[in-house]
C-alpha positions in Angstrom: -60.4 97.5 19.0 -58.9 96.3 15.6 -55.3 94.8 16.2 -54.3 95.2 12.7 -55.8 99.1 11.7 -53.9 99.4 8.2 -54.9 95.7 6.9 -56.2 95.7 3.8 -59.8 94.4 3.6 -60.5 91.1 1.6 -61.9 91.5 -2.0 -65.3 89.9 -2.4 -65.6 87.4 -4.6 -64.7 87.5 -8.3 -67.8 87.3 -10.8 -67.7 83.8 -12.0 -67.4 83.3 -15.8 -71.0 83.0 -17.3 -71.4 80.4 -19.8 -74.3 81.2 -22.3 -75.9 78.5 -24.3 -74.3 79.6 -27.3 -70.9 79.3 -26.2 -71.4 76.0 -24.8 -73.0 74.4 -27.9 -70.1 76.4 -30.0 -67.8 74.3 -27.8 -69.8 71.1 -28.1 -69.7 71.3 -31.8 -65.9 71.8 -32.0 -65.6 68.7 -29.7 -68.1 66.8 -31.9 -66.3 67.7 -35.3 -62.7 66.8 -33.6 -64.1 63.4 -32.6 -65.4 62.7 -35.9 -62.1 63.6 -37.6 -60.2 61.6 -35.1 -62.4 58.7 -35.8 -60.8 58.5 -39.4 -57.4 57.7 -37.6 -59.2 55.1 -35.3 -61.3 53.3 -37.4 -60.5 51.8 -41.0 -62.6 54.3 -43.1 -62.4 52.9 -46.9 -63.9 56.2 -48.2 -61.6 58.9 -46.5 -62.6 61.6 -49.0 -66.4 60.9 -48.6 -66.1 60.9 -45.1 -64.3 64.0 -45.0 -66.9 65.9 -47.1 -69.5 64.8 -44.9 -67.7 66.1 -42.0 -67.0 69.5 -44.0 -71.0 69.8 -44.7 -72.2 68.7 -41.2 -69.7 71.0 -39.5 -70.5 74.0 -41.8 -74.6 73.5 -41.3 -74.1 72.7 -37.7 -72.4 76.0 -36.7 -74.4 78.1 -39.4 -77.7 76.9 -37.9 -76.5 77.4 -34.4 -75.5 80.7 -34.5 -78.3 81.9 -37.0 -80.6 80.7 -34.2 -79.1 83.1 -31.6 -79.2 86.1 -33.9 -82.7 87.0 -34.3 -86.3 85.7 -34.1 -86.3 85.1 -37.8 -83.0 83.3 -37.5 -84.9 80.9 -35.0 -87.8 80.7 -37.3 -85.5 79.6 -40.3 -83.7 77.1 -38.1 -86.9 75.5 -36.8 -88.2 75.2 -40.4 -84.7 73.6 -41.5 -84.6 71.2 -38.8 -88.2 70.0 -39.6 -87.3 69.7 -43.2 -84.4 67.4 -42.0 -86.6 65.4 -40.1 -89.1 64.9 -42.9 -86.4 64.1 -45.3 -85.1 61.4 -42.8 -88.5 60.0 -42.2 -88.7 59.9 -46.1 -85.3 58.1 -46.5 -86.3 55.6 -43.7 -89.5 54.2 -45.4 -88.4 54.5 -49.1 -84.7 53.4 -49.4 
């Protein structure tokens, strides 16, 4: 026999928020770019304008490639190709500069 007949039942557990890989990597990019911007004030950087230009280019490339990767299969192919080109160019820079 139930001593509290009109008691409301406990609600079930709420659905936890689902974090997709895309969302996590976007937040990682926000913190990465913010950290780079913060490093301007924590370290003495002689060429501030050049560093800001670098951060702008890297930020645009990061978010463009990240979101392009998750849009379609062609986007994934394009991002993998761009990353391969960046890797080859980096190796070229290591040995020839």
